[in-house]
ROLOLO-68315 format. One record per residue (C-alpha): residue number from 1; chain; x, y, z. Coordinates in pm, 1 decimal, decimal comma. Each point is the difference from the previous one (the first is absolute). Layout:
BEGIN
   resi   chain         c1         c2         c3
    NUM       A          X          Y          Z
...
//
This chain:
BEGIN
   resi   chain         c1         c2         c3
      1       A      421,7     -331,7    -1253,6
      2       A     -245,2     -232,4      241,7
      3       A     -349,1       97,7       -1,1
      4       A       23,5       74,0      376,3
      5       A      259,7      295,8      -99,8
      6       A     -212,6       95,8     -305,6
      7       A     -351,4       73,6      222,8
      8       A      165,6      196,5      261,0
      9       A      169,0      157,7     -299,6
     10       A     -305,6      122,1     -103,2
     11       A     -175,0       35,7      314,7
     12       A      315,0      214,4      111,6
     13       A      -34,7      168,3     -285,3
     14       A     -409,0       98,4      -31,7
     15       A       31,7      107,0      424,3
     16       A      255,6      241,7      -96,9
     17       A      -93,5      185,6     -275,7
     18       A     -334,4      -57,2      170,8
     19       A       87,3      248,1      222,4
     20       A      235,9      239,8     -189,8
     21       A     -388,8       30,3     -155,8
     22       A     -136,5      100,9      354,0
     23       A      264,2      200,8       62,2
     24       A      -26,7      212,2     -336,4
     25       A     -359,3       -5,5      100,1
     26       A       21,7      173,6      360,1
     27       A      194,3      282,2     -167,6
     28       A     -208,8       59,6     -259,6
     29       A     -259,6       34,3      284,6
     30       A      201,8      120,1      205,6
     31       A      141,5      333,5     -246,6
     32       A     -338,4       43,5      -97,3
     33       A     -160,8       62,6      350,2
     34       A      308,8      217,9       77,7
     35       A      -27,6      213,4     -293,1
     36       A     -430,2       -3,2       39,8
     37       A      -18,1      138,6      359,7
     38       A      329,1      231,0        5,9
     39       A       41,5      136,9     -323,2
     40       A     -365,2      -34,8     -133,2
     41       A       91,4     -181,3     -320,2
     42       A       75,4     -363,2     -114,6
     43       A       78,0     -234,3     -259,2
     44       A     -127,2      -62,9     -300,6
     45       A      -69,8     -341,0      -28,1
     46       A       73,6     -141,2      352,1
     47       A     -358,6     -184,7       74,5
     48       A       38,0     -179,5     -306,1
     49       A      392,1      -77,9       63,9
     50       A      -61,6     -107,0      279,2
     51       A     -295,0     -279,9      -35,8
     52       A      159,3     -140,6     -338,4
     53       A      320,0      -25,5      310,0
     54       A     -249,4     -240,8      214,9
     55       A     -158,0     -179,9     -297,9
     56       A      394,5     -116,6     -101,4
     57       A       18,7      -45,7      401,5
     58       A     -241,0     -203,5      -39,8
     59       A      156,8     -185,6     -302,5
     60       A      312,1      -65,2      164,8
     61       A     -160,6     -161,7      314,4
     62       A     -254,0     -241,9     -201,9
     63       A      294,6     -314,1      108,0
     64       A       75,3      139,2      336,1
     65       A     -366,5     -136,9       62,8
     66       A       21,0     -356,9      -58,9
     67       A      120,1      -95,5      379,1
     68       A      -38,4      128,3      298,9
     69       A     -195,1      251,3      134,1
     70       A      -43,1      169,6     -296,9
     71       A     -125,6     -265,2     -157,6
     72       A     -369,8       13,3      246,3
     73       A      -52,7     -396,6     -106,3
     74       A     -241,4     -204,3      142,8
     75       A      154,2     -355,1      153,6
     76       A     -262,1     -128,3      261,8
     77       A      -82,7     -226,5     -330,5
     78       A      338,5     -107,1      -48,6
     79       A       45,1      -62,8      348,2
     80       A     -258,8     -204,3       46,7
     81       A       27,7     -199,3     -302,8
     82       A      154,7     -341,7       16,8
     83       A      391,8      -44,4      -98,4
     84       A      -42,0     -166,7     -302,1
     85       A     -247,8      244,5     -134,1
     86       A      163,5      308,6      116,5
     87       A      266,0       41,8     -322,5
     88       A     -315,2      -17,1     -209,9
     89       A     -134,8      327,6      173,5
     90       A      320,9      134,7      -66,3
     91       A        3,4      -36,2     -348,0
     92       A     -327,5      105,5      -36,7
     93       A       14,3      314,5      180,0
     94       A      365,3       48,3     -214,1
     95       A     -227,4      -23,9     -275,2
     96       A     -211,7      344,8      120,9
     97       A      258,2      179,9      -51,0
     98       A      122,1      -77,4     -294,1
     99       A     -339,8       54,7     -150,9
    100       A       81,9      373,3      232,9
    101       A      327,2       14,4     -175,8
    102       A     -101,7      -74,7     -321,2
    103       A     -261,9      168,9      -24,1
    104       A      224,0      363,1      100,3
    105       A      233,9     -171,9     -249,6
    106       A     -291,0       -1,3     -301,0
    107       A     -254,4      228,6      112,1
    108       A      306,9      293,6       59,7
    109       A      206,2     -108,9     -308,0
    110       A     -373,8       51,7     -176,2
    111       A     -137,1      338,4      125,0
    112       A      349,2      151,5      -55,6
    113       A      -13,7      -53,6     -357,2
    114       A     -380,8      165,5       33,4
    115       A      193,4      303,6      114,1
    116       A      105,6      290,3     -244,0
    117       A      -80,8      276,8      215,1
    118       A      273,7      199,9      192,4
    119       A      -32,0      143,4      336,6
    120       A      -35,1      386,2      -45,6
    121       A      167,1       62,5      327,1
    122       A      239,8     -240,8        1,2
    123       A       47,9      -39,2     -343,7
    124       A       42,5     -392,8       74,7
    125       A     -148,8     -204,7     -271,4
    126       A     -262,9     -129,9      254,7
    127       A       64,4     -395,0     -136,5
    128       A      232,9      -13,5      304,0
    129       A     -258,0      -23,1      238,1
    130       A     -154,6     -348,8     -124,2
    131       A      370,0     -104,5     -156,7
    132       A      152,6       55,8      395,6
    133       A     -254,8     -228,5      118,2
    134       A       54,4     -256,9     -307,7
    135       A      386,5       35,9      147,6
    136       A      -96,6     -111,1      373,1
    137       A     -276,0     -279,9      -98,8
    138       A      345,0     -129,5     -158,2
    139       A      225,5       77,5      263,5
    140       A     -267,6     -218,9      215,0
    141       A       27,3     -267,7     -247,6
    142       A      346,3      -73,9      -24,2
    143       A       10,5       54,1      388,0
    144       A     -224,9     -301,6       39,7
    145       A      199,2     -190,8     -158,5
    146       A      292,6       16,8      126,4
    147       A      -94,1      -40,5      397,1
    148       A     -216,0     -291,4      -79,5
    149       A      368,8     -138,1     -200,6
    150       A      153,1      135,1      336,4
    151       A     -213,1     -232,3      240,4
    152       A       11,0     -270,3     -203,4
    153       A     -290,0       38,4     -197,7
    154       A       66,5       28,3     -343,4
    155       A     -173,1     -201,4     -181,3
    156       A     -300,4       90,0      195,8
    157       A       65,0      324,7     -121,2
    158       A       34,6      -62,3     -319,4
    159       A     -342,4     -181,9       70,0
    160       A     -204,1      243,6      125,1
    161       A      134,4      269,7     -303,9
    162       A     -197,1     -263,3     -223,1
    163       A     -278,3      -43,6      184,6
    164       A       -8,8      422,7       23,1
    165       A       72,1       52,5     -347,5
    166       A     -279,4     -231,3      -64,2
    167       A     -295,9      171,7      239,7
    168       A       97,3      342,1     -198,2
    169       A       16,3      -90,4     -362,0
    170       A     -408,5     -131,2      164,7
    171       A     -177,6      263,7      -61,9
    172       A      140,6      130,0     -324,2
    173       A      -87,9     -403,1     -141,5
    174       A     -379,9      107,7       84,2
    175       A     -240,5      206,2     -234,4
    176       A      -39,3      376,2       79,5
    177       A     -289,0      111,2      183,8
    178       A        1,8     -219,5      304,6
    179       A      -52,6     -349,7     -135,3
    180       A      -48,0     -106,8      414,1
    181       A     -185,8      244,7       58,8
    182       A     -367,4     -161,7      132,8
    183       A     -107,8      357,5      125,4
    184       A      -74,6      -48,5      315,9
    185       A      353,5       97,6      216,9
    186       A      156,6      301,4     -121,9
    187       A      359,4       -9,0     -142,9
    188       A      124,2      206,2      324,4
    189       A     -116,4     -268,1      297,2
    190       A      127,9     -255,4     -266,9
    191       A      331,4      189,6      -32,6
    192       A       -8,1      -17,1      411,3
    193       A      -60,5     -379,5        8,3
    194       A      232,5      -98,9     -178,3
    195       A      243,4      282,8      204,3
    196       A     -120,2     -192,1      263,2
    197       A       93,9     -295,2      -99,3
    198       A      329,9       43,9     -108,3
    199       A       52,1      147,4      393,4
    200       A      -85,7     -316,9      142,3
    201       A      249,7     -232,3     -244,3
    202       A      238,7      257,3      167,1
    203       A      142,5      260,3     -251,1
    204       A       40,0      349,4       73,0
    205       A     -257,1      226,3       12,9
    206       A       60,4      234,8     -240,7
    207       A       78,4     -248,7     -240,4
    208       A     -316,9     -192,5       63,6
    209       A     -239,4      350,0      -56,2
    210       A      228,3       11,4     -344,0
    211       A      -10,5     -307,4      -81,4
    212       A     -393,1       12,5      114,3
    213       A      -32,4      284,5     -286,5
    214       A      112,2     -146,2     -268,7
    215       A     -213,5     -303,2       46,2
    216       A     -326,5      167,4       16,6
    217       A       25,1       64,7     -387,4
    218       A     -180,9     -295,8      -98,8
    219       A     -299,0       92,3      284,5
    220       A      -46,3      324,9     -248,9
    221       A      278,5      198,4      195,6
    222       A       12,9      337,9     -137,3
    223       A      375,0       39,0       57,0
    224       A      220,1     -186,6     -232,2
    225       A      339,1       -5,7       41,0
    226       A      134,1      290,6     -108,4
    227       A     -253,5      186,1      166,3
    228       A      122,2     -197,1      339,4
    229       A      296,4      124,7       -3,1
    230       A     -136,4      379,9      -93,7
    231       A     -246,0       -3,9      266,3
    232       A      227,0     -105,8      280,1
    233       A      260,8      269,0     -145,3
    234       A     -220,2      260,9       66,7
    235       A      -76,7     -165,7      365,1
    236       A      290,6      148,6      110,1
    237       A      -69,6      343,5     -152,6
    238       A      -92,5      218,2      295,6
    239       A      277,7      153,9      165,4
    240       A     -166,9      -70,3      345,4
    241       A      180,9     -344,4      -75,5
    242       A      300,8      185,7       59,4
    243       A      -10,4       19,9      349,2
    244       A        9,1     -403,5       52,6
    245       A      382,8      -41,0      -67,1
    246       A       88,1      338,5      216,9
    247       A     -209,0     -125,1      265,6
    248       A      180,6     -329,5      -11,1
    249       A      322,0      169,2      -32,2
    250       A      -72,8      185,5      264,6
    251       A     -108,7     -225,4      230,7
    252       A      334,0     -196,7      -66,5
    253       A      191,7      296,4       30,7
    254       A     -105,2       93,6      380,5
    255       A       83,1     -361,9       69,3
    256       A      372,4       55,2     -111,1
    257       A       18,6      378,3      127,5
    258       A      -77,2     -158,8      400,4
    259       A     -340,4      244,3      -37,4
    260       A     -218,0     -343,1       65,3
    261       A      306,2      -42,2      292,8
    262       A      -92,0      257,9      171,4
    263       A     -404,2      -83,7      -68,2
    264       A       53,7     -269,3      152,7
    265       A      157,1      206,2      351,8
    266       A     -213,9      275,5      -49,1
    267       A     -341,0     -271,5       88,3
    268       A      192,1     -263,3      250,9
    269       A       76,1      353,2      227,4
    270       A     -434,1       93,0      -29,7
    271       A     -154,0     -404,7       63,0
    272       A      315,8     -233,0       49,7
    273       A      -65,6       20,9      354,8
    274       A     -396,4     -147,7      -31,0
    275       A      -95,4     -302,3       25,0
    276       A      123,8     -231,0     -283,0
    277       A      194,4      317,1      -64,8
    278       A      238,3     -138,3     -278,2
    279       A     -281,9     -107,3     -157,1
    280       A     -165,7      359,8        5,0
    281       A      297,8      168,4      -62,4
    282       A      -41,3     -307,7     -337,4
    283       A     -301,8      189,4      -56,5
    284       A       99,3      368,7       10,9
    285       A      279,4      -24,0     -193,5
    286       A     -219,1     -122,5     -251,0
    287       A     -199,3      257,0      -19,3
    288       A      274,8      266,2        5,2
    289       A      150,2     -201,0     -313,3
    290       A     -289,6      -29,3     -146,8
    291       A        9,5      357,0     -122,1
    292       A      317,7      -45,1     -136,5
    293       A       -3,7     -227,6     -231,2
    294       A     -341,8      -95,1      -86,8
    295       A       56,9     -348,2      -54,5
    296       A     -116,1     -274,9      256,9
    297       A      213,7     -271,4     -185,0
    298       A      254,6      257,4       62,0
    299       A      -59,7       11,0      361,9
    300       A     -106,0     -348,0       66,1
    301       A      457,8      -76,8     -137,0
    302       A       63,4      289,6      230,3
    303       A     -224,7     -120,3      333,0
    304       A      136,0     -397,2      -82,3
    305       A      396,8      144,4      -30,5
    306       A        7,8      260,5      298,7
    307       A     -332,6     -133,6      285,0
    308       A       40,2     -381,8      -86,6
    309       A      358,5      -65,0      157,1
    310       A     -106,7      189,3      289,1
    311       A     -343,9     -104,9       98,0
    312       A      190,5     -386,0       -6,2
    313       A      238,7      156,3      245,8
    314       A     -303,6      138,4      232,0
    315       A     -118,2     -364,9       28,6
    316       A     -297,9       49,8     -328,8
    317       A      -78,1     -321,7     -154,8
    318       A      157,2       13,5     -365,0
    319       A     -362,3      -64,7     -107,5
    320       A     -146,5      262,1      175,9
    321       A      275,2      323,6     -123,6
    322       A      -46,3     -136,2     -360,1
    323       A     -439,2       44,1       10,8
    324       A       66,1      333,7      220,0
    325       A      247,5      134,5     -250,5
    326       A     -189,8     -105,7     -295,0
    327       A     -324,0      148,2      175,9
    328       A      150,9      326,1       55,5
    329       A      137,5       58,2     -339,8
    330       A     -413,7       15,7     -126,8
    331       A       22,3      317,0      110,9
    332       A      286,6      130,0     -270,5
    333       A     -241,9      -20,5     -301,2
    334       A     -260,9      194,1      228,4
    335       A      180,2      307,5      206,3
    336       A      128,6      251,1     -337,8
    337       A      174,8       37,3     -199,9
    338       A     -134,0     -329,4     -114,6
    339       A       74,7     -186,0     -334,9
    340       A     -362,0     -185,9       30,0
    341       A     -180,1      350,4       -2,6
    342       A      196,4      122,5     -231,4
    343       A     -106,5     -299,1     -256,6
    344       A     -351,6       47,1       67,8
    345       A       36,8      358,5      -18,5
    346       A      142,7     -117,2     -384,6
    347       A     -354,4     -230,7        2,8
    348       A     -244,1      180,2       36,2
    349       A       77,7      363,9      -12,3
    350       A      -23,7       76,5      362,4
    351       A      236,3      271,6      188,7
    352       A      244,8      -94,9       97,8
    353       A       37,7      289,6      304,4
    354       A     -381,2     -187,7      142,2
    355       A      111,4     -368,3      -34,1
    356       A      364,7      109,6      185,1
    357       A     -235,0      249,9      283,0
    358       A     -233,2     -292,1       32,8
    359       A      312,9     -331,0       10,2
    360       A      131,6      237,3      314,3
    361       A     -297,2       11,7      176,8
    362       A      -43,3     -418,2      -92,0
    363       A      311,1      -97,3      108,6
    364       A       47,7      240,7      304,4
    365       A     -340,8     -299,7       65,7
    366       A      118,0     -290,2     -102,9
    367       A      308,7      128,5      186,4
    368       A     -173,3       43,2      319,2
    369       A     -160,6     -401,9      -49,0
    370       A      316,3     -153,9      -13,6
    371       A      124,8      142,6      311,0
    372       A     -306,3     -130,7      195,1
    373       A       54,6     -284,4     -155,8
    374       A      358,8       -3,7       77,8
    375       A      -60,0       36,1      357,3
    376       A     -211,1     -276,6       64,8
    377       A      225,7     -290,6     -225,6
    378       A      280,7      137,7      170,1
    379       A      -50,9      140,4      323,3
    380       A      200,0     -225,9      203,4
    381       A      304,6      124,4     -199,7
    382       A      238,5      190,6      224,8
    383       A        5,2      371,0      -81,5
    384       A      344,2      159,0     -162,5
    385       A      246,5      263,1      286,8
    386       A     -266,5      361,0      -31,6
    387       A      201,4      246,9     -186,9
    388       A       72,3      342,5      173,1
    389       A     -111,8      314,8      -71,0
    390       A      301,1       77,2      -97,5
    391       A      -18,6     -286,5     -249,6
    392       A     -367,3        8,6     -163,1
    393       A      178,4      404,1     -111,4
    394       A      292,0     -121,2     -147,1
    395       A     -181,6     -277,6     -188,6
    396       A     -225,5      248,9     -119,3
    397       A      237,0      240,4     -126,1
    398       A      206,6     -251,0     -142,7
    399       A     -348,2     -156,8     -227,5
    400       A     -114,5      359,1     -101,0
    401       A      194,0      -27,9     -326,7
    402       A     -212,8     -300,5     -108,8
    403       A     -333,1       71,2      204,5
    404       A       43,2      405,6     -264,1
    405       A      -13,2     -216,5     -242,0
    406       A     -339,5     -165,5       52,9
    407       A     -141,1      307,2      103,2
    408       A      132,9      211,3     -340,7
    409       A     -136,2     -251,9     -210,0
    410       A     -351,8      -33,1      112,1
    411       A      -14,8      340,5       34,0
    412       A      145,6       92,6     -282,5
    413       A     -267,4     -207,6     -179,7
    414       A     -302,6       44,2      179,6
    415       A       -5,0      388,4        2,8
    416       A      111,2      -10,9     -352,9
    417       A      429,8      126,7      -27,5
    418       A      102,1     -254,6     -198,3
    419       A     -144,0     -300,2     -190,7
    420       A       30,6     -361,9      185,7
    421       A      263,8     -100,6     -257,2
    422       A      227,4      337,1       75,3
    423       A      -61,5      -62,5      373,0
    424       A      131,7     -303,4      -51,8
    425       A      349,7       58,2     -185,8
    426       A       21,8      264,9      259,8
    427       A       36,8     -241,0      294,2
    428       A      143,8     -215,8     -278,8
    429       A      272,2      239,9        4,6
    430       A        2,0      114,8      383,1
    431       A      106,2     -361,4       97,5
    432       A      249,8       28,1     -240,5
    433       A      166,4      263,6      178,2
    434       A      -44,9     -174,0      283,4
    435       A      160,7     -279,9      -92,9
    436       A      298,6      171,8     -132,8
    437       A       -9,6      211,7      320,1
    438       A       70,2     -360,7      134,5
    439       A      275,2      -61,8     -216,5
    440       A     -108,2     -295,7     -145,7
    441       A      188,7     -174,9     -257,2
    442       A      -92,5       69,4     -328,0
    443       A       -8,1     -403,1      -46,8
    444       A     -287,7      -14,0      257,4
    445       A     -203,1      318,9     -154,3
    446       A       -2,2     -186,1     -352,1
    447       A     -109,3     -348,3      157,6
    448       A     -315,0      212,9      104,5
    449       A     -121,0      158,8     -324,7
    450       A       63,8     -330,8     -140,7
    451       A     -224,8     -106,6      241,9
    452       A     -286,4      220,4      -35,8
    453       A       44,6       12,8     -346,2
    454       A      -84,0     -326,5       -2,1
    455       A     -237,4      -17,5      280,5
    456       A     -136,1      300,1     -229,6
    457       A      -35,9     -198,0     -377,9
    458       A     -119,0     -317,6      203,0
    459       A     -314,1      227,3       76,2
    460       A       40,3      172,1     -273,7
    461       A      -51,2     -274,6     -244,4
    462       A     -315,8     -113,6      252,4
    463       A     -162,5      317,7      -29,1
    464       A       94,0      -20,0     -422,0
    465       A     -100,0     -400,0      -31,1
    466       A     -327,4       99,1      177,8
    467       A     -100,1      279,9     -230,0
    468       A     -112,4     -197,1     -309,8
    469       A     -261,6     -274,6      240,5
    470       A     -115,6      357,3      185,6
    471       A      -54,2      135,2     -370,7
    472       A     -250,3     -340,4      -62,6
    473       A     -205,3       61,4      246,2
    474       A      -53,1      335,8       14,0
    475       A     -104,6     -138,6     -451,0
    476       A     -262,1     -225,4      181,7
    477       A      -87,8      243,9      253,0
    478       A       35,0     -257,0      302,4
    479       A       -0,1      305,0      253,8
    480       A     -353,9      107,6     -171,4
    481       A     -127,9     -319,4       84,0
    482       A      158,2      -60,0      350,2
    483       A     -154,4      345,7       99,9
    484       A     -353,4     -163,0     -134,1
    485       A       13,3     -280,8      171,4
    486       A      108,7      147,4      346,9
    487       A     -240,5      317,5       -3,7
    488       A     -233,7     -348,8      -79,0
    489       A       10,1        5,5      399,6
    490       A     -179,6      348,2       24,5
    491       A      179,1      337,1       -7,2
    492       A       94,5      -24,1      409,2
    493       A      385,6      -16,0       43,0
    494       A       87,3     -290,1      191,0
    495       A     -119,2     -282,4     -213,4
    496       A      243,2      173,5     -327,8
    497       A      279,6       56,9      288,2
    498       A      -38,7     -411,4      145,1
    499       A       -7,9     -155,9     -361,9
    500       A      330,2      255,1      -95,2
    501       A      161,3     -131,1      313,4
    502       A      -51,3     -357,9      -52,8
    503       A      102,8       42,6     -320,2
    504       A      344,1      182,9      104,8
    505       A       35,3     -245,5      230,6
    506       A      -59,5     -300,0     -238,1
    507       A      288,9      204,4     -189,5
    508       A      248,9       66,2      251,0
    509       A        7,8     -408,3       59,0
    510       A      167,6      -71,8     -384,4
    511       A       90,4      345,4     -143,3
    512       A      322,8      289,7       75,3
    513       A     -165,8      346,5      111,2
    514       A      151,8      125,2     -321,6
    515       A     -171,0     -222,2     -224,9
    516       A     -337,6        6,4      187,4
    517       A      -57,9      355,1       54,4
    518       A       97,6       50,8     -429,6
    519       A     -244,2     -257,9      -89,2
    520       A     -253,1       48,1      278,8
    521       A      -47,4      393,6      106,6
    522       A     -151,8       63,7     -333,1
    523       A     -238,1     -217,4       65,8
    524       A     -174,3       26,9      364,2
    525       A       96,9      386,5        6,8
    526       A     -331,1       51,6     -194,0
    527       A     -193,8     -223,8      160,8
    528       A      110,4      160,1      341,1
    529       A      -67,8      340,7     -170,7
    530       A     -348,1      -59,0     -137,3
    531       A      -91,9     -136,5      409,3
    532       A       97,3      353,8       58,1
    533       A      356,4     -112,1      218,1
    534       A      257,6      315,5       -2,8
    535       A      268,6     -149,3     -259,4
    536       A      296,3      125,4      188,9
    537       A     -132,4     -241,4      304,9
    538       A      -74,5     -243,3     -188,3
    539       A      372,9       15,9     -207,2
    540       A      128,6       32,1      380,0
    541       A     -221,6     -338,6      101,9
    542       A       89,4     -218,5     -312,9
    543       A      401,5       65,5       21,8
    544       A       -9,7      -58,6      370,5
    545       A     -196,3     -338,6      -88,0
    546       A      224,5     -104,0     -239,8
    547       A      289,6       12,4      223,9
    548       A     -183,3     -167,2      230,3
    549       A       70,8     -271,4     -293,8
    550       A      311,9       34,6       30,1
    551       A      -11,1     -230,3      340,9
    552       A     -231,0     -255,4      -93,8
    553       A      109,4     -339,9     -202,1
    554       A       76,2     -141,7     -268,8
    555       A      178,2      355,0     -150,5
    556       A       22,0      176,8      360,5
    557       A      272,5      221,2     -149,6
    558       A      132,9      127,1      271,5
    559       A       46,1     -312,5      210,2
    560       A      126,0     -164,7     -274,1
    561       A      341,1      245,2       -7,0
    562       A      -26,2       29,3      374,9
    563       A       52,7     -375,6      -28,2
    564       A      255,3       31,1     -295,0
    565       A      201,2      224,9      204,2
    566       A       -3,0     -163,6      335,8
    567       A      -19,9     -350,1      -93,4
    568       A     -334,6     -100,6      196,7
    569       A     -248,6     -201,0     -164,3
    570       A     -289,9      164,7     -185,6
    571       A     -251,4     -171,2      178,3
    572       A       94,2       35,7      383,1
    573       A       20,4      408,9     -111,3
    574       A     -332,8      -45,2     -146,4
    575       A     -137,6     -130,8      342,8
    576       A      194,9      190,9      256,7
    577       A     -163,1      355,1     -243,9
    578       A     -331,8      -89,7      157,6
    579       A      -51,6      207,4      233,5
    580       A      164,1      293,2     -239,2
    581       A     -266,4      -40,0     -243,9
    582       A     -272,0      -40,3      171,2
    583       A      175,0      351,5      157,2
    584       A      -73,9      151,3     -333,2
    585       A     -304,6     -135,7     -118,6
    586       A     -109,9      244,0      287,1
    587       A       96,2      295,1     -144,4
    588       A     -171,8     -116,5     -267,3
    589       A     -257,5     -100,9      106,6
    590       A        6,1      419,5      225,3
    591       A       91,8      188,5     -414,2
    592       A     -314,6     -195,4     -125,5
    593       A     -198,3      165,4      259,4
    594       A      100,5      336,6      -58,5
    595       A        7,5      -74,2     -329,1
    596       A     -410,7      -98,0       56,7
    597       A      -78,7      312,7      208,1
    598       A      221,6      273,9     -243,0
//
């Protein structure tokens, strides 16, 4: 059997098993909800079992983060480098992945060997949790070698493994106690710098974070590899995080069920007759679909497949069409349900319900500003035919299932009828029923579960990878240092908010929103609260600010996703998106002014 067949078989097996885990996870939470609300009882150990399954899902999906959008790579340096230097950068990036994989393997095995306890509720040995991450690291290493061999770079893969092994063994070769630590730079910041270097080399973001945590030991880090894996596993042990795979699954299933297309028809019937009607329809559809998917990447992918061909047929330039889709996709992680707000709540313990309500207002303000920008940029584009009253009513009725889902989820969370994770599970179960009602084939539904499982595993890995560095930053009291720094500007919240916005805008240039939230929110939020800024209002500003980073170079995740799906050059998209970027900055300014006057 060739390397290609082995790699494909490994990937197929991992994605299939991950999809099965997601099915079991969804069924477990749904059954718990039904028992709780209809029969006033519950399942013993259901929550803990769900957390174990989520960690297993992340471990299974770890090798799938090597390429594509799930890798969250920064390829700017690689693209700008001379052709003769690119193989060196690729080798260095693979070496970072090797260090991360070895940290999971050796740290997970060591942590498993130290654990002799057993879960009281489930009766399972606790060593299974780090062992799962160790197995994920091993499969990541295996798949890396197989893929590079398929690409004709087997020798480079061997060399990257040797370099990675040497770098991985380096901390163990140094005397304990932090021989290289001068005391001037705390280990957490050094880990951040190492992670930034790995990201600049083009390594996947999660791999760069894990490798950085492992390589910070000689600089005085208090986290050896077993503790790194244990901290990563602990970072995934929050019931709130289970909402992420469920909301991702909801978005995929709604598209599969045809509910997303009905949202498009509703949007077209309401605003299609206005100047730049198709562009305004794209915006309104993004507003409506935002509440269904909770993922900006999912919204960008949906818009690229649904609207891009239509926009071209109506005379829009390729770059303008792609920029419009990327800009309107920003709303998806602001308008609830939002995965970004789930991550923020997990990182800071802010109220999810309050964040979602604040996100709804902020999303509508951003949509209004984008609508004005679209009007001025594309006002010369002919409108679509006006819909009749009967057509509008029919479009509204057909879209009610998807719209009702949004109301139930947000209202249920805000009122407190259901938890965020339970609401997400109900949304996914409801979307599954819609897909089955449309008589979608089992093959397409299975593909939807595989896609959602892969995306959820990538986000989960990022959360787990950020946990050790977040721990180091907390031990170093970086948040206290930042608070002391910004409060040195005075007690007025204006300079504090200005400083935080500059930091966030800078972070948005190079960091994925998930990593930025997990790393920066615990640092900046205390400073904002100390200055008298409402924490929920600041949380909304933080998410909006970082979402704008999805449109800014060099990372610009949404621009890169649209570029990859449409074939439009990313540089052209970055230029075409400037008017929408300006509109979103106006919305951010309004939010800041409201926070200052509250």
